[in-house]
C-alpha positions as CSV (number, residue, x, y, z in Angstrom):
1,X,26.9,4.3,23.4
2,X,24.2,6.9,23.1
3,X,22.1,7.1,26.9
4,X,18.4,6.7,26.0
5,X,17.3,10.3,27.7
6,X,19.2,11.7,24.3
7,X,17.4,8.8,22.1
8,X,13.9,10.0,23.9
9,X,14.7,13.7,23.2
10,X,15.7,12.0,19.5
11,X,13.1,10.7,18.7
12,X,10.5,13.8,19.3
13,X,12.1,15.4,16.0
14,X,10.8,12.2,14.0
15,X,7.4,12.3,14.4
16,X,5.7,14.0,11.7
17,X,3.6,16.6,11.9
18,X,0.5,17.5,9.8
19,X,-2.8,18.8,10.4
20,X,-6.1,16.7,10.3
21,X,-9.6,16.8,10.5
22,X,-11.3,17.0,14.2
23,X,-15.0,17.9,12.7
24,X,-18.0,19.7,11.3
25,X,-19.5,22.5,13.6
26,X,-22.5,24.8,12.8
27,X,-21.1,27.8,14.3
28,X,-17.6,28.4,15.9
29,X,-16.1,29.9,18.9
30,X,-16.2,33.9,20.0
31,X,-12.3,34.7,19.8
32,X,-11.6,33.2,16.6
33,X,-10.0,35.8,13.9
34,X,-11.0,35.8,9.7
35,X,-8.8,36.1,7.2
36,X,-8.0,36.2,3.7
37,X,-7.6,32.7,2.3
38,X,-4.0,33.1,0.8
39,X,-4.0,29.0,-1.2
40,X,-6.1,26.8,1.8
41,X,-7.6,27.9,4.8
42,X,-5.2,25.8,6.8
43,X,-2.4,26.7,5.4
44,X,-3.1,30.6,6.0
45,X,-4.4,29.7,9.6
46,X,-0.5,28.5,10.6
47,X,1.1,31.0,8.7
48,X,-0.6,33.3,10.9
49,X,0.5,30.9,14.0
50,X,-3.0,29.5,15.0
51,X,-3.8,26.1,16.1
52,X,-7.2,25.9,14.3
53,X,-8.8,26.7,10.9
54,X,-12.2,27.0,10.6
55,X,-13.4,26.3,6.8
56,X,-16.5,26.9,5.2
57,X,-16.6,25.9,1.4
58,X,-20.0,27.6,0.7
59,X,-19.1,31.0,0.8
60,X,-15.4,30.8,1.2
61,X,-15.7,32.2,5.0
62,X,-12.0,30.9,6.6
63,X,-11.8,31.5,10.5
64,X,-8.7,31.0,12.2
65,X,-8.0,30.6,16.4
66,X,-6.4,28.9,19.4
67,X,-9.4,27.5,20.9
68,X,-10.9,24.5,20.0
69,X,-14.9,23.6,19.3
70,X,-17.2,22.9,22.4
71,X,-18.7,19.0,22.0
72,X,-21.9,20.6,20.9
73,X,-20.7,22.8,18.3
74,X,-20.5,19.5,16.5
75,X,-23.0,18.9,13.9
76,X,-23.8,15.9,11.2
77,X,-21.9,14.8,8.2
78,X,-22.4,14.1,5.1
79,X,-20.6,10.6,5.6
80,X,-18.5,8.9,7.2
81,X,-15.1,10.5,6.3
82,X,-16.2,14.3,6.7
83,X,-17.9,15.6,4.7
84,X,-19.6,18.8,5.8
85,X,-23.3,19.8,5.0
86,X,-23.5,23.3,3.6
87,X,-22.7,26.6,5.1
88,X,-21.1,24.2,8.2
89,X,-17.8,24.3,8.7
90,X,-15.0,21.5,8.6
91,X,-12.1,23.1,11.5
92,X,-8.6,21.1,11.0
93,X,-6.1,20.6,14.2
94,X,-2.9,22.1,12.4
95,X,0.4,20.0,14.5
96,X,-0.9,17.0,14.7
97,X,0.9,13.6,14.4
98,X,-2.8,11.6,14.3
99,X,-4.6,11.5,10.9
100,X,-8.0,11.4,10.3
101,X,-9.3,7.6,9.6
102,X,-13.3,7.8,9.5
103,X,-16.4,8.0,11.7
104,X,-17.4,4.8,13.8
105,X,-20.0,3.4,15.9
106,X,-18.0,1.4,17.4
107,X,-14.5,0.2,17.4
108,X,-12.2,-1.9,19.2
109,X,-8.6,-1.1,20.4
110,X,-6.4,-3.9,20.7
111,X,-3.3,-2.9,23.1
112,X,0.1,-3.1,21.1
113,X,3.8,-4.2,21.6
114,X,4.3,-0.2,22.1
115,X,1.3,0.0,25.0
116,X,-1.7,-1.5,26.6
117,X,-5.3,-0.1,25.3
118,X,-6.8,1.8,27.7
119,X,-10.0,4.8,28.1
120,X,-9.9,8.4,30.0
121,X,-12.2,10.7,29.6
122,X,-10.6,14.6,28.7
123,X,-11.9,18.1,28.8
124,X,-10.2,18.6,25.3
125,X,-10.0,16.1,22.1
126,X,-6.2,17.4,22.4
127,X,-5.9,16.3,25.8
128,X,-6.2,12.3,24.3
129,X,-3.8,13.1,21.6
130,X,-1.4,14.4,23.9
131,X,-1.9,11.8,26.2
132,X,-0.9,8.8,24.0
133,X,1.6,9.9,21.7
134,X,2.7,6.4,21.3
135,X,-0.5,5.4,20.2
136,X,-1.0,3.3,16.4
137,X,-4.3,4.7,17.1
138,X,-7.0,7.1,18.7
139,X,-10.8,7.2,19.3
140,X,-12.4,9.8,20.3
141,X,-16.1,10.1,21.4
142,X,-17.7,13.7,21.9
143,X,-19.9,14.0,25.0
144,X,-22.5,16.7,23.9
145,X,-24.0,16.8,27.2
146,X,-21.4,15.9,29.5
147,X,-18.9,18.8,27.0
148,X,-15.8,16.3,27.5
149,X,-14.8,13.7,24.9
150,X,-13.7,9.8,25.6
151,X,-10.2,9.0,25.1
152,X,-8.7,5.4,23.8
153,X,-5.9,5.0,22.5
154,X,-4.4,0.8,21.5
155,X,-3.5,-0.4,18.4
156,X,-4.5,-0.7,15.2
157,X,-8.7,-1.6,15.3
158,X,-8.9,-4.9,14.9
159,X,-12.8,-4.4,14.1
160,X,-15.4,-0.8,13.8
161,X,-18.7,-0.2,12.4
162,X,-18.4,2.9,10.0
163,X,-21.2,5.8,10.0
164,X,-21.7,9.3,9.3
165,X,-20.0,11.5,11.6
166,X,-22.1,13.5,14.2
167,X,-23.4,13.2,17.9
168,X,-23.2,10.0,19.5
169,X,-20.2,8.8,17.2
170,X,-16.5,7.8,17.5
171,X,-13.8,9.9,15.7
172,X,-10.6,7.3,15.0
173,X,-7.5,8.1,14.5
174,X,-4.1,6.5,12.8
175,X,-0.4,7.4,13.7
176,X,1.4,7.1,11.4
177,X,4.6,8.3,13.9
178,X,4.1,4.8,15.6
179,X,6.5,2.2,16.2
180,X,4.1,-0.2,15.4
181,X,2.9,1.6,12.0
182,X,6.4,2.7,10.8
183,X,7.3,-1.1,11.3
184,X,4.2,-2.0,8.6
185,X,5.0,0.0,6.1
186,X,8.7,-1.0,6.4
187,X,7.8,-4.5,5.9
188,X,5.1,-3.2,3.2
189,X,8.1,-1.5,1.4
190,X,10.5,-4.5,2.1
191,X,7.8,-7.0,0.7
192,X,7.5,-4.4,-2.6
193,X,11.4,-4.6,-3.1
194,X,11.1,-7.9,-3.1
195,X,8.4,-8.2,-5.1
196,X,10.2,-5.9,-7.8
197,X,13.7,-7.5,-7.6
198,X,12.0,-10.6,-8.5
199,X,10.3,-9.7,-11.1
200,X,13.1,-8.7,-12.8
201,X,15.1,-11.6,-12.6
202,X,12.4,-13.3,-14.0
203,X,12.3,-10.7,-16.9
204,X,16.3,-11.3,-17.6
205,X,15.4,-15.2,-17.0
206,X,13.0,-14.8,-19.7
207,X,15.0,-12.8,-21.5
208,X,18.1,-14.8,-21.7
209,X,15.8,-18.1,-23.1
210,X,14.5,-15.9,-25.7
211,X,18.4,-15.2,-26.8
212,X,19.2,-19.0,-26.6
213,X,16.4,-19.8,-29.2
214,X,17.1,-17.3,-31.5
215,X,20.9,-18.5,-31.7
216,X,19.7,-22.2,-32.3
217,X,20.1,-23.8,-35.4
218,X,17.2,-24.5,-37.5
219,X,16.1,-28.1,-38.6
220,X,14.8,-28.9,-41.8
221,X,16.4,-26.0,-43.5
222,X,17.5,-25.8,-47.1
223,X,20.1,-27.9,-48.2
224,X,20.3,-29.6,-45.4
225,X,22.1,-27.8,-43.0
226,X,21.9,-27.8,-39.6
227,X,20.7,-31.7,-40.0
228,X,21.6,-33.9,-38.0
229,X,21.2,-37.6,-39.0
230,X,19.6,-40.0,-37.2
231,X,19.5,-43.8,-37.4
232,X,16.1,-43.9,-39.8
233,X,17.9,-41.7,-42.3
234,X,21.3,-44.4,-42.4
235,X,18.8,-47.2,-42.6
236,X,17.0,-45.6,-45.7
237,X,20.5,-44.9,-47.3
238,X,21.2,-48.5,-46.6
239,X,18.6,-49.7,-48.7
240,X,18.6,-47.5,-51.1
241,X,22.7,-48.8,-51.9
242,X,21.1,-52.9,-51.4
243,X,18.3,-51.6,-54.2
244,X,21.2,-50.4,-56.6
245,X,23.1,-54.0,-56.5
246,X,22.6,-55.5,-59.9
247,X,23.6,-59.6,-59.7
248,X,26.4,-60.3,-62.4
249,X,26.3,-63.8,-63.8
250,X,29.0,-65.7,-63.9
251,X,29.7,-68.8,-66.2
252,X,31.1,-71.4,-65.0
253,X,32.0,-74.9,-66.8
254,X,28.7,-77.4,-67.4
255,X,26.7,-74.3,-68.5
256,X,25.2,-73.7,-64.6
257,X,25.1,-70.6,-64.3
258,X,25.5,-68.8,-60.8
259,X,24.8,-65.0,-59.4
260,X,26.4,-63.5,-56.6
261,X,23.5,-64.0,-55.0
262,X,22.1,-67.1,-55.6
263,X,22.3,-69.0,-52.2
264,X,25.2,-71.9,-52.2
């Protein structure tokens, strides 16, 4: 049996790290470096060893850095999914297990099987992700005037009110690597596999019925092949035979004639 400390250590390698959008800003930290884009801005920054990418698509400007944007740098977006306005930089956090979902005005995160729902105040957005690695969902609200972030961790939201990302909104992130979300994904995969197997069996059964129908003898074919003689057919044949009987006269002494059909 593998000891728990070793299992916990091995579990770290099951976390899928990618990158995720964290906001739109109208200016960027002063310690960022402008780089030439090789493929896309985030990949270029990742390959260069940075933690954040700042991409401005209108002029094709890409900057990389290890300092996250300040709360006052966040700006309004085009929609609730984080599309930036012209000449604003889209900020991506590299090496992050959580994936951006949407922006919302309010959100309700329940407790999950792996953790109890909780709220805290952190100085950087990354601290919220680091403090809730087991959460199914994290909701982060930048507090512009205070320079801090309200961090909510818990299960998948039971309710939320999508709004355009900007000042006073909550940024929601799901965690594909959490136990709860993994179970849901496995459940969906099992259900999909079951449906596929059932459809395959139904198709086989239908094909079998069609094959049997083709092999069955057709009734009423030429030459009388395959016809089953029923009661009505036998009765009809007997009737025809009776109609063909011709009375044969029998002569007897006395001049009286009797036929075979004559009653006695």
